N, C-alpha and C positions, 0 to 999 in steps of 0.2 A: 504494500499499500503507500502511496506517496505521502510525503511529508506536506503539512500545510504551510502557509506563510510564516505562521508564528513558530513553528518548529524549524524551519530553515533559517529564520532570523536568530532563533537562539544557537543554532550550529555556527553562524558566523560570528557571533559575540563570542562564543566559546574558542573557536579557532583563531580569532585574530585579536591580539591585544590592542587595546586603545580603539577598538572599531567604532563605537557609539561616539568618541571623542572626535572623530573625523568630522562630524557635522559642525562643530565649532570652529574648526579650522579655517582661516581665509582661503579662497580659491588660489592656486598657485600663480595663474596668470592674470588675476583681476585687473592690475594696471593696464593690461592690453585693452580693455573694456572703458576705462574711466575717461578716455577721450571723447566718447560718445554723449557724455552729458552735455545737454543744452537743447536748443531749439533748432528743428530741420524742417526743410520744405522737400518734397518729393514728387518726381514725374515718372509715372509708369507708363512704359511702352509696351503694350500689349500687341503681340506679333499676330499677323493675318493667318488665317489657316484657310483650306479650300471653300470653307462656308461661311467664314466670319472676316470682316475687314481689320485691318490694323487701326488700333485706336490709343488714345493717350487720356490717362487719367492723372489728377495732381491732389495734393493735399498737404497738410502740416502735422507736426507731431513734436512732442518733447520727450528726450530721454532723461530719466533721473537716476542717479546712483544712490541706492539705498542698502545700506548694509553691504552684503557681498553679492547683490543683484543689480541689474539695471531693469528699469520700470518704464513703461511706455504711457504717455497721456495724450490722448487725442481731443479734438474739440468736444466740449460738453460731455467728458467722460472723466471718471476717477482713474487714477494712475492704476495700470496693471502691472503685475510681474511680466517681464518679457525674456531676458536672459538670466539664467541662475546656473549655480555650479551643482552637479551631483558628485560630492567627494567619495561615495561609496563605488561608484562605477567609472569615476575619473572623466566624466563629461559634462561639456556645457549643453544646456537645455534652453531651446526656444520653445516658449509656450505662448498659444495665442487663444485667447478666450473672449468673445465677444457676442453680440446678438447675432451676427452674420458669420461668423468663422470660428473654428476651433482645431486645434492639433497640437502636437508635440514632435518637435524635431530635435535630434542629438547631434553633437560634434566632439572630436577629441580636442579641438582649440585651434588657435590661430596658428598658422604656417605661411611665413613669408608675406605678411599683410592681407591673407585671405582666410577666413573661417567658413567652413562649409558644413552645412546642417542638413541632415535628411531624416524624413518621417513621414507619417500619415497626416493629412490635413483635410479638413472640409470647409469649402467656401459656398455660402449660400446654398447649402444642401447638397453639393456636388462634392464627392470625396476623391481624393488622389494621393499617390506616393509622391512625395514632392523633394527635390535636393534645391537648396538655396546657397549659393557661393556669395559672401558678402566681401567685396574687395575695398580695403582701405586705400583710397586714391591720396587722402591727404588728411590732416585733422579736421577739415572742412568738407570733405567730400568722399563719398563711398558709391560704390556700384554694386547693386544686388543682382544676380542672374538666377531666375527661377527655371528649373527643369522638371519636367514631370515623367515618370516612368510609364511609358506606353509599349506594349507588346515586346517587353524585355529591353528596350533602348531609351536611353535618355533623350528627351525632346525639349529645346529650349522654348518656353511659352511666354516669357516676358522678361524685361530687364527694367530695374528702377535705378533712376540716378537720384541720389539725395545729397542735398546741399546744406550747410549750416546757414541758418538765417542770422542776419547781422543786425 
């Protein structure tokens, strides 16, 4: 018979000294996220398909560093956790939860100015397996490239240019 979640958790605590204390430790590369704090404007370029035209969407948001996490606030919304660190699995987590979208994607962290998240997301009732690569262009600009897993291949669906508001 398989062990339930509490038995598996007890096994980890017993086999790994200091396991629970991992939650209190600061993320090893949180300074790599601190530059995000501030006000941003974004422009999303949604790629054309055989049945839909190319289009552009725009908006603004604010990133806030709170504790060892980065939170996001959009117009008329309370801040929500967006990036946080899972010290037990050593993964960065991008979480999105609002009235129209939700999901969790994970990443091992920044590498050469790029962090790539992958996971399952749902946008306005449509679910997908998504990969998002965020490229830090400078402290004031980033490029996010979103790809969806379709029939075993990654297909770029949009890209987002984000610039710090002055």
